[in-house]
N, CA, C and O atoms as CSV, one atom per row, in Angstrom:
chain,resi,resn,atom,element,x,y,z
A,1,UNK,N,N,32.792,-8.374,-90.279
A,1,UNK,CA,C,32.694,-8.427,-88.836
A,1,UNK,C,C,31.290,-7.993,-88.431
A,1,UNK,O,O,30.798,-6.963,-88.890
A,2,UNK,N,N,30.657,-8.769,-87.583
A,2,UNK,CA,C,29.287,-8.477,-87.198
A,2,UNK,C,C,29.197,-7.688,-85.902
A,2,UNK,O,O,28.133,-7.147,-85.602
A,3,UNK,N,N,30.249,-7.601,-85.134
A,3,UNK,CA,C,30.224,-6.846,-83.880
A,3,UNK,C,C,31.202,-7.406,-82.877
A,3,UNK,O,O,31.923,-8.366,-83.147
A,4,UNK,N,N,31.210,-6.795,-81.734
A,4,UNK,CA,C,32.110,-7.221,-80.667
A,4,UNK,C,C,31.489,-8.403,-79.950
A,4,UNK,O,O,30.313,-8.369,-79.588
A,5,UNK,N,N,32.267,-9.436,-79.747
A,5,UNK,CA,C,31.794,-10.646,-79.080
A,5,UNK,C,C,31.919,-10.493,-77.562
A,5,UNK,O,O,32.878,-9.885,-77.086
A,6,UNK,N,N,30.976,-11.029,-76.803
A,6,UNK,CA,C,31.078,-11.003,-75.344
A,6,UNK,C,C,32.317,-11.760,-74.888
A,6,UNK,O,O,32.719,-12.741,-75.513
A,7,UNK,N,N,32.911,-11.307,-73.808
A,7,UNK,CA,C,34.076,-11.978,-73.256
A,7,UNK,C,C,34.880,-11.046,-72.376
A,7,UNK,O,O,34.478,-9.914,-72.106
A,8,UNK,N,N,36.012,-11.538,-71.937
A,8,UNK,CA,C,36.903,-10.807,-71.040
A,8,UNK,C,C,38.243,-10.628,-71.728
A,8,UNK,O,O,38.830,-11.592,-72.221
A,9,UNK,N,N,38.729,-9.388,-71.760
A,9,UNK,CA,C,40.027,-9.086,-72.349
A,9,UNK,C,C,40.879,-8.395,-71.302
A,9,UNK,O,O,40.461,-7.398,-70.713
A,10,UNK,N,N,42.075,-8.922,-71.067
A,10,UNK,CA,C,43.003,-8.334,-70.106
A,10,UNK,C,C,44.294,-8.006,-70.843
A,10,UNK,O,O,44.819,-8.829,-71.593
A,11,UNK,N,N,44.800,-6.798,-70.623
A,11,UNK,CA,C,46.041,-6.369,-71.275
A,11,UNK,C,C,46.955,-5.718,-70.258
A,11,UNK,O,O,46.504,-5.136,-69.272
A,12,UNK,N,N,48.254,-5.828,-70.515
A,12,UNK,CA,C,49.241,-5.133,-69.698
A,12,UNK,C,C,49.761,-5.908,-68.505
A,12,UNK,O,O,50.506,-5.349,-67.700
A,13,UNK,N,N,49.402,-7.157,-68.360
A,13,UNK,CA,C,49.930,-7.945,-67.243
A,13,UNK,C,C,51.346,-8.421,-67.566
A,13,UNK,O,O,51.654,-8.735,-68.716
A,14,UNK,N,N,52.186,-8.470,-66.568
A,14,UNK,CA,C,53.534,-8.992,-66.749
A,14,UNK,C,C,54.501,-8.007,-67.374
A,14,UNK,O,O,55.662,-8.350,-67.600
A,15,UNK,N,N,54.063,-6.812,-67.655
A,15,UNK,CA,C,54.941,-5.785,-68.198
A,15,UNK,C,C,54.946,-4.590,-67.253
A,15,UNK,O,O,54.174,-4.546,-66.295
A,16,UNK,N,N,55.795,-3.647,-67.517
A,16,UNK,CA,C,55.822,-2.447,-66.683
A,16,UNK,C,C,54.787,-1.446,-67.170
A,16,UNK,O,O,55.098,-0.278,-67.403
A,17,UNK,N,N,53.566,-1.910,-67.319
A,17,UNK,CA,C,52.461,-1.066,-67.749
A,17,UNK,C,C,51.314,-1.224,-66.753
A,17,UNK,O,O,51.265,-2.193,-65.995
A,18,UNK,N,N,50.414,-0.280,-66.764
A,18,UNK,CA,C,49.236,-0.383,-65.921
A,18,UNK,C,C,48.261,-1.327,-66.614
A,18,UNK,O,O,47.834,-1.050,-67.735
A,19,UNK,N,N,47.902,-2.436,-65.970
A,19,UNK,CA,C,46.984,-3.383,-66.608
A,19,UNK,C,C,45.564,-2.829,-66.674
A,19,UNK,O,O,45.146,-2.033,-65.833
A,20,UNK,N,N,44.837,-3.273,-67.696
A,20,UNK,CA,C,43.433,-2.930,-67.792
A,20,UNK,C,C,42.671,-4.104,-68.371
A,20,UNK,O,O,43.234,-4.957,-69.057
A,21,UNK,N,N,41.379,-4.132,-68.080
A,21,UNK,CA,C,40.534,-5.233,-68.530
A,21,UNK,C,C,39.192,-4.688,-68.980
A,21,UNK,O,O,38.670,-3.725,-68.418
A,22,UNK,N,N,38.651,-5.320,-69.997
A,22,UNK,CA,C,37.314,-5.019,-70.488
A,22,UNK,C,C,36.503,-6.299,-70.441
A,22,UNK,O,O,36.963,-7.355,-70.874
A,23,UNK,N,N,35.282,-6.198,-69.906
A,23,UNK,CA,C,34.381,-7.336,-69.856
A,23,UNK,C,C,33.078,-6.934,-70.515
A,23,UNK,O,O,32.427,-5.980,-70.089
A,24,UNK,N,N,32.700,-7.656,-71.550
A,24,UNK,CA,C,31.412,-7.466,-72.193
A,24,UNK,C,C,30.577,-8.705,-71.906
A,24,UNK,O,O,30.890,-9.803,-72.366
A,25,UNK,N,N,29.512,-8.513,-71.141
A,25,UNK,CA,C,28.632,-9.612,-70.761
A,25,UNK,C,C,27.727,-9.978,-71.934
A,25,UNK,O,O,27.532,-9.171,-72.843
A,26,UNK,N,N,27.179,-11.177,-71.918
A,26,UNK,CA,C,26.278,-11.617,-72.982
A,26,UNK,C,C,25.007,-10.764,-73.023
A,26,UNK,O,O,24.341,-10.723,-74.057
A,27,UNK,N,N,24.655,-10.082,-71.928
A,27,UNK,CA,C,23.472,-9.215,-71.901
A,27,UNK,C,C,23.771,-7.825,-72.460
A,27,UNK,O,O,22.853,-7.026,-72.647
A,28,UNK,N,N,25.049,-7.527,-72.729
A,28,UNK,CA,C,25.432,-6.232,-73.268
A,28,UNK,C,C,26.065,-5.301,-72.250
A,28,UNK,O,O,26.553,-4.231,-72.615
A,29,UNK,N,N,26.068,-5.684,-70.987
A,29,UNK,CA,C,26.690,-4.879,-69.927
A,29,UNK,C,C,28.197,-4.837,-70.153
A,29,UNK,O,O,28.809,-5.870,-70.426
A,30,UNK,N,N,28.810,-3.644,-70.043
A,30,UNK,CA,C,30.251,-3.488,-70.238
A,30,UNK,C,C,30.872,-2.909,-68.984
A,30,UNK,O,O,30.339,-1.978,-68.380
A,31,UNK,N,N,32.015,-3.476,-68.599
A,31,UNK,CA,C,32.790,-2.943,-67.476
A,31,UNK,C,C,34.240,-2.842,-67.888
A,31,UNK,O,O,34.742,-3.684,-68.633
A,32,UNK,N,N,34.914,-1.810,-67.403
A,32,UNK,CA,C,36.349,-1.637,-67.645
A,32,UNK,C,C,37.021,-1.417,-66.306
A,32,UNK,O,O,36.518,-0.678,-65.460
A,33,UNK,N,N,38.166,-2.063,-66.119
A,33,UNK,CA,C,38.937,-1.909,-64.897
A,33,UNK,C,C,40.352,-1.493,-65.268
A,33,UNK,O,O,40.894,-1.940,-66.279
A,34,UNK,N,N,40.948,-0.634,-64.444
A,34,UNK,CA,C,42.306,-0.163,-64.689
A,34,UNK,C,C,43.080,-0.249,-63.381
A,34,UNK,O,O,42.608,0.205,-62.338
A,35,UNK,N,N,44.269,-0.834,-63.444
A,35,UNK,CA,C,45.076,-1.041,-62.246
A,35,UNK,C,C,45.013,-2.496,-61.806
A,35,UNK,O,O,44.013,-3.183,-62.016
A,36,UNK,N,N,46.092,-2.948,-61.196
A,36,UNK,CA,C,46.210,-4.367,-60.846
A,36,UNK,C,C,45.086,-4.839,-59.925
A,36,UNK,O,O,44.512,-5.901,-60.165
A,37,UNK,N,N,44.763,-4.094,-58.900
A,37,UNK,CA,C,43.724,-4.510,-57.950
A,37,UNK,C,C,42.353,-4.556,-58.623
A,37,UNK,O,O,41.610,-5.522,-58.447
A,38,UNK,N,N,42.014,-3.526,-59.389
A,38,UNK,CA,C,40.713,-3.475,-60.056
A,38,UNK,C,C,40.582,-4.578,-61.102
A,38,UNK,O,O,39.511,-5.166,-61.258
A,39,UNK,N,N,41.672,-4.860,-61.820
A,39,UNK,CA,C,41.648,-5.933,-62.823
A,39,UNK,C,C,41.458,-7.282,-62.142
A,39,UNK,O,O,40.698,-8.120,-62.626
A,40,UNK,N,N,42.138,-7.494,-61.032
A,40,UNK,CA,C,41.986,-8.752,-60.293
A,40,UNK,C,C,40.552,-8.931,-59.814
A,40,UNK,O,O,39.996,-10.023,-59.925
A,41,UNK,N,N,39.947,-7.871,-59.281
A,41,UNK,CA,C,38.560,-7.953,-58.815
A,41,UNK,C,C,37.605,-8.255,-59.973
A,41,UNK,O,O,36.688,-9.064,-59.833
A,42,UNK,N,N,37.827,-7.598,-61.117
A,42,UNK,CA,C,36.947,-7.833,-62.259
A,42,UNK,C,C,37.092,-9.251,-62.790
A,42,UNK,O,O,36.092,-9.885,-63.128
A,43,UNK,N,N,38.296,-9.752,-62.869
A,43,UNK,CA,C,38.488,-11.107,-63.405
A,43,UNK,C,C,37.913,-12.173,-62.483
A,43,UNK,O,O,37.560,-13.255,-62.951
A,44,UNK,N,N,37.810,-11.900,-61.198
A,44,UNK,CA,C,37.190,-12.888,-60.306
A,44,UNK,C,C,35.663,-12.828,-60.379
A,44,UNK,O,O,35.003,-13.837,-60.131
A,45,UNK,N,N,35.084,-11.663,-60.716
A,45,UNK,CA,C,33.637,-11.526,-60.832
A,45,UNK,C,C,33.087,-11.905,-62.197
A,45,UNK,O,O,31.962,-12.395,-62.298
A,46,UNK,N,N,33.863,-11.685,-63.241
A,46,UNK,CA,C,33.377,-11.876,-64.610
A,46,UNK,C,C,33.102,-13.351,-64.894
A,46,UNK,O,O,33.901,-14.225,-64.559
A,47,UNK,N,N,31.972,-13.599,-65.510
A,47,UNK,CA,C,31.589,-14.952,-65.922
A,47,UNK,C,C,31.296,-14.906,-67.410
A,47,UNK,O,O,30.317,-14.294,-67.836
A,48,UNK,N,N,32.137,-15.547,-68.196
A,48,UNK,CA,C,31.956,-15.574,-69.641
A,48,UNK,C,C,30.848,-16.560,-69.977
A,48,UNK,O,O,30.830,-17.676,-69.459
A,49,UNK,N,N,29.930,-16.157,-70.833
A,49,UNK,CA,C,28.764,-16.944,-71.260
A,49,UNK,C,C,27.778,-17.217,-70.126
A,49,UNK,O,O,26.953,-18.125,-70.233
A,50,UNK,N,N,27.853,-16.443,-69.042
A,50,UNK,CA,C,26.925,-16.602,-67.928
A,50,UNK,C,C,26.645,-15.209,-67.371
A,50,UNK,O,O,27.546,-14.563,-66.836
A,51,UNK,N,N,25.411,-14.745,-67.491
A,51,UNK,CA,C,25.068,-13.378,-67.113
A,51,UNK,C,C,24.673,-13.277,-65.641
A,51,UNK,O,O,23.693,-13.896,-65.225
A,52,UNK,N,N,25.419,-12.506,-64.845
A,52,UNK,CA,C,25.032,-12.287,-63.454
A,52,UNK,C,C,24.085,-11.098,-63.285
A,52,UNK,O,O,23.659,-10.812,-62.166
A,53,UNK,N,N,23.750,-10.400,-64.371
A,53,UNK,CA,C,22.937,-9.193,-64.300
A,53,UNK,C,C,21.442,-9.463,-64.392
A,53,UNK,O,O,20.639,-8.577,-64.098
A,54,UNK,N,N,21.061,-10.645,-64.788
A,54,UNK,CA,C,19.648,-11.005,-64.842
A,54,UNK,C,C,19.425,-12.237,-63.988
A,54,UNK,O,O,20.325,-13.057,-63.810
A,55,UNK,N,N,18.244,-12.356,-63.475
A,55,UNK,CA,C,17.926,-13.529,-62.668
A,55,UNK,C,C,17.099,-14.496,-63.520
A,55,UNK,O,O,16.363,-14.044,-64.397
A,56,UNK,N,N,17.192,-15.795,-63.294
A,56,UNK,CA,C,16.437,-16.751,-64.075
A,56,UNK,C,C,14.920,-16.511,-64.017
A,56,UNK,O,O,14.213,-16.836,-64.971
A,57,UNK,N,N,14.419,-15.953,-62.926
A,57,UNK,CA,C,12.979,-15.734,-62.800
A,57,UNK,C,C,12.469,-14.600,-63.700
A,57,UNK,O,O,11.264,-14.490,-63.927
A,58,UNK,N,N,13.373,-13.761,-64.210
A,58,UNK,CA,C,12.941,-12.628,-65.032
A,58,UNK,C,C,13.231,-12.842,-66.501
A,58,UNK,O,O,12.969,-11.948,-67.306
A,59,UNK,N,N,13.765,-13.994,-66.884
A,59,UNK,CA,C,14.078,-14.239,-68.278
A,59,UNK,C,C,13.545,-15.586,-68.720
A,59,UNK,O,O,13.269,-16.460,-67.898
A,60,UNK,N,N,13.406,-15.740,-69.992
A,60,UNK,CA,C,13.082,-17.034,-70.577
A,60,UNK,C,C,11.710,-17.573,-70.237
A,60,UNK,O,O,10.755,-16.817,-70.061
A,61,UNK,N,N,11.625,-18.885,-70.147
A,61,UNK,CA,C,10.342,-19.563,-69.954
A,61,UNK,C,C,9.777,-19.385,-68.565
A,61,UNK,O,O,8.572,-19.545,-68.375
A,62,UNK,N,N,10.608,-19.057,-67.579
A,62,UNK,CA,C,10.112,-18.911,-66.224
A,62,UNK,C,C,9.071,-17.790,-66.129
A,62,UNK,O,O,8.172,-17.852,-65.291
A,63,UNK,N,N,9.185,-16.782,-66.971
A,63,UNK,CA,C,8.230,-15.675,-66.957
A,63,UNK,C,C,6.897,-16.104,-67.547
A,63,UNK,O,O,5.843,-15.693,-67.061
A,64,UNK,N,N,6.932,-16.908,-68.567
A,64,UNK,CA,C,5.713,-17.369,-69.244
A,64,UNK,C,C,4.983,-18.311,-68.362
A,64,UNK,O,O,3.926,-18.818,-68.740
């Protein structure tokens, strides 16, 4: 195993448990949400394979 892959993981939905979610962005940013409302908010904001933490003007060829 080479490491944790970026993505969104949600657990505890549909059961009598408190749901929680982990989101690892491709840039390395990590967020965790606990509770139905917080998990819902995180799942609507999270973009897998698309980083909202950097702007195109500060990365890649646009800087050069």
